[in-house]
C-alpha positions, 0 to 999 in steps of 0.5 A: 187917341194919342193921349190914351196911347201915351197913358197906356204906355206909361201905365205899361212902363210902370207895371214893368217897373213895379215887376222889376222892382219886386224881382230885384227885391227878391234877388237882393233878399236871396243874396243877403240870405246866402251871405248871412248863411255863409257868415253863420257857417264861418262864425261857427268855425271861428268860435270853435277855433277860440273854443267859445262854445257858449257863443257857438251854441247860440248859433243853434236853435234851442232844439237844434241837433248835431251828429257826426257820420264816419264811414256811413255810421253815426259816431256821435249824435246829440240834441238840444242847444245846451247839450251841444255846447257841453259836448263841444266844450268837452271835445275841444278841451282835448286839444291845444290848437283848433283850426278850421278852414272853410271852403265852398258852400251851396245853399237852397233857400226853401222859403223866407225862414228855411234853408238847407246847405252843404259846406266843406271844411278842413279841421286841424286839431293838435293835442297830446295823446293821453295814451302815449303822451306825444303831441299829435295833429289830427287833420280831417276833411268834413262835409256839413249837411245843414238845415237852417231856420230864420228866427226873429230875423237871424239865421240859426242851425237847426240840424248839422250833420258832419260827414267825415270824408277823410282823416289823418293823424300824425305825431309831431313831437 
């Protein structure tokens, strides 16, 4: 009888251990996914700062989309990775200096291959105003609403909606 109780106790401990390992594995995977998504958002900004739009484009799915909303109105919308690359390259070429500072990010993992997220960013753009010839600094606060997809083990941006929260332009020269 004692040996049967011992076997039952060992089996119960093993079952608990297996459940704990499974739960631990899920938690570790969730943390890894969140870190990968934070890195994805930060990499997008770093590549914008150095104007490497070709590499930046690879962060999007082939059919990815990007739009910008200001004061509740869509002011820019584009679909397709190559179109995103071209649009970003054209826009960033207007500025001598591009600087992003990312802040908080929240992520909702829907399943192993889909997630949504919200992140905040301050962007500083410095360049010559084509009309006045003066150097200006445009400082903007953005909230990004992203949809992410994991393909071949790598997270990509499927949809990015950039919401302009505030903007300030200053002449610096």
